[in-house]
C-alpha positions in Angstrom: -9.8 -7.3 7.7 -12.3 -9.9 6.6 -16.0 -9.6 7.1 -17.3 -13.0 6.3 -15.7 -13.9 3.0 -15.4 -10.3 1.9 -11.9 -8.8 1.8 -11.7 -5.3 3.2 -8.9 -2.9 2.0 -6.7 -1.2 4.6 -4.8 2.1 4.7 -1.4 2.4 6.5 -0.7 5.7 8.4 2.4 7.2 9.8 2.1 10.2 12.1 -1.6 10.6 11.0 -0.7 10.7 7.3 -1.7 8.0 4.9 1.4 6.4 3.3 0.0 3.3 1.6 -3.2 1.7 0.7 -3.5 -2.1 0.2 -6.3 -4.2 -1.3 -6.3 -6.5 1.8 -4.7 -7.1 5.1 -2.8 -10.1 3.6 -1.2 -7.9 1.0 -0.4 -5.2 3.6 1.2 -7.9 5.8 3.2 -9.2 2.9 4.7 -5.8 2.1 5.2 -4.5 5.6 6.0 -7.8 7.4 3.5 -6.8 10.1 1.4 -9.7 11.4 -2.0 -9.7 9.7 -3.8 -10.3 13.0 -2.2 -7.2 14.4 -3.2 -5.1 11.4 -6.7 -6.4 11.7 -7.0 -5.5 15.4 -5.8 -2.0 14.7 -8.2 -1.5 11.8 -11.0 -2.8 14.0 -10.1 -0.4 16.8 -9.0 -3.1 19.3 -5.3 -2.0 19.2 -3.5 1.3 18.7 -0.6 0.4 16.4 0.9 -2.6 14.5 4.4 -2.5 13.3 4.7 1.1 14.4 1.9 2.2 12.1 -1.8 3.0 12.4 -4.2 1.1 10.2 -7.7 1.9 9.0 -10.1 -0.3 7.0 -11.4 1.3 3.8 -14.8 0.9 2.2 -13.5 0.3 -1.3 -10.1 -0.2 -2.9 -11.2 -1.0 -6.4 -13.7 1.9 -6.8 -10.9 4.5 -6.5 -8.0 2.4 -7.6 -6.4 2.3 -11.0 -2.8 1.3 -10.9 -2.0 3.5 -13.8 -3.2 6.7 -12.3 -3.3 6.2 -8.5 -0.5 7.6 -6.3 2.1 5.1 -5.4 4.8 4.8 -2.8 8.2 3.2 -3.6 9.7 1.4 -0.6 12.8 -0.5 0.2 12.6 -4.1 1.2 12.1 -3.1 4.9 9.0 -1.1 4.0 10.6 2.4 4.4 9.1 4.8 1.9 11.8 6.1 -0.4 9.6 8.2 -2.8 6.0 8.9 -3.6 4.6 9.6 -7.1 1.3 10.9 -8.4 0.8 7.8 -10.5 2.4 4.4 -11.4 3.2 5.8 -14.8 5.2 8.7 -13.4 6.9 6.3 -11.0 7.9 4.1 -13.9 9.3 7.1 -15.8 11.2 8.5 -12.9 12.5 5.3 -11.4 13.2 3.4 -14.6 11.1 0.4 -13.3 8.7 -1.1 -15.8 5.1 0.0 -15.4 3.9 -3.6 -15.7 6.1 -4.6 -12.8 4.9 -1.8 -10.6 1.3 -2.5 -11.4 1.7 -6.2 -10.6 3.1 -5.4 -7.2 0.4 -2.8 -6.4 -2.4 -5.2 -7.3 -0.8 -8.1 -5.3 0.2 -10.2 -8.3 3.9 -9.6 -7.5 6.2 -8.8 -4.6 9.1 -6.7 -5.9 9.6 -4.6 -9.0 13.0 -3.1 -9.8 14.2 -4.1 -6.4 11.5 -2.1 -4.6 8.2 -2.7 -3.0 5.3 -0.6 -4.3 1.9 0.4 -2.8 -1.0 2.6 -3.7 -1.5 5.4 -1.2 -4.0 7.7 -2.9 -3.5 10.9 -4.8 -0.4 13.0 -4.6 1.1 15.6 -6.8 4.9 15.3 -6.4 7.7 12.8 -6.1 9.7 13.1 -2.9 
């Protein structure tokens, strides 16, 4: 969701639970394959769902986000969440995927790491 030239982060929800946080609608669309216009309409309150998910705009992504210590979701290529981890470092240790690769995907500098998609979702305490 763009306000002027400002990129606004969005959070993806399933059944009312936050499952991923993205730095922009463009990045969210790239990972979920949901049309960016649809995500924007949901985040703006003009539509109920996009791609089967609810979406909300966030005030700030970078203020809370550090790819090394933010919770992350590991997803298959279709966007289905396979596991969640308390941090990218824990995800790297448990999945065997390089931390640098996970971090690049989370920040939008990459698409896939270790054959998976990755997204920040906020704090968590366990891997599923």
